[in-house]
C-alpha positions, 0 to 999 in steps of 0.5 A: 767257669765252674767251681772248683778250678784247677790251679796252675803250678810251677816247676822247680828249676836250678836257676831263673830262665833268661830271655826277653819273654819272661816276667818274674814275680816274688814267691810268697810263703802263704796259702794258695787261694782262688778268690771267686767274686760271684753275684751272691758274694765271695767264695775262697777256694784252696788249691785242693778245691776245698771251700775255705771261706769260713776261715779267711773271712777278712779276705772274703769281706775285702773281696766284696769290693771286686766286681761280680764275675771276677776270679783271681789266683793268689796267695793268702799271707800273714805277717808276724810282728817283725814284718816278715811273712809267717807261714806258721801264722797262715798255717794256724789260720787255715787249721782253725775253726771259724770262731778261732779264725775270727780271733786270729784275724783280729790279731793278725789280718791277712793279705791276699797277694793276687798274681793272676786273673782267670775271669773278668766281669761280663762281657769278658768272662774266662780269660785263661787263654789270653797271654800272661802279659794281657792277664797281668795288665787286666789284673792291675787295672782291676785292682786299681779300682779297689779302696786304698786300704784294701788287703788285696794287692798285686804281687811284685813283678819285673821283666828284669832278671837282675832285679829278680835275682836281687829280690831273691837274694835280699828279700828272703831275710828281710821279708821272708820271701820264699823265692821267685816265679818266672812266667812266659809273657806269651803263655796262657793259664794252664792247670797243673805244671803244663804251663810255662811257670818256673820257680827257684826257692830258698828251701826247695820242696817236693811232693810226696804221698802219705803212706801212714803215720805214727801216733794216733789218727786224731793226733798224728805225731809224724808221717810216713811219706813215699818219696819220688824215688820210691823210698818210704821215710818218716818225717819230723814231728808235725806242728800242732797246726799241721797235725790238726789239718792232716788228721781229718784226711787219715783213714787208718788201715789194720796192721803195721808197716815199716820204713826202709829205716825200720821205723814202724807206722800205721798204714793209711788208704787213699792218696794224701799229698803233702809238700816236704823238704827232703833231708838225708839222715835215717831218722827225721828224713823229711820235714812236712811243710804243708798239706796239698 
């Protein structure tokens, strides 16, 4: 398997599917991460394909307990003092320098919640073509061999739809669980949204491309994003952590452009994709959730 690997994605649906060939997993609000245990060490890959090992060093260290040749898909999460999963804490870690990331890790260690096995040690190799049920069984067997205090854990899963709905309705407030992902037990692991992964979430999001920004390229204040219906709308003010991450991707173009609401922004070149929660007002139309 070649680095970087393209991740499987889930399609948003209004309700969970029914049937005997579905498995349901809790969806956690962290940072998507592919964990590679090579013969030389551990590399951590973001969904975008970037190497993020330097800022998630605590997880890389834990990954050394995996056998060489293992590749896992999962989510890096951080919990706040109240025990709830904090996307803001994960965002802050992802936007940090390696030095600051080490300080943050000492204060709030991360957990890696694995939900798929893409590759197993020799002689198995790449197992993405195997059905989900087989990959899930392989994942559980693999993680059972890790130390008891490992931050690498398997995501909670159930074959019972009613149990999944109970998780959806209760764990959001108790633990900050974002939603539920349903996966066909017979499905292989396919990159993008071609696979049989469906999701329901409490704050549903969409992907949008960045058309420009307000503020400066080094310190963007808000983003002008192109929504799926073709509208260009201005986002709410970016958090400091998110603005820092996005700034390195902005390539300003000369001149000014305007949203449908009349807000001016600096246009950019290239295709930057962000995840947003859409709103309805003329100003602060969208809230940018994360860089994709």
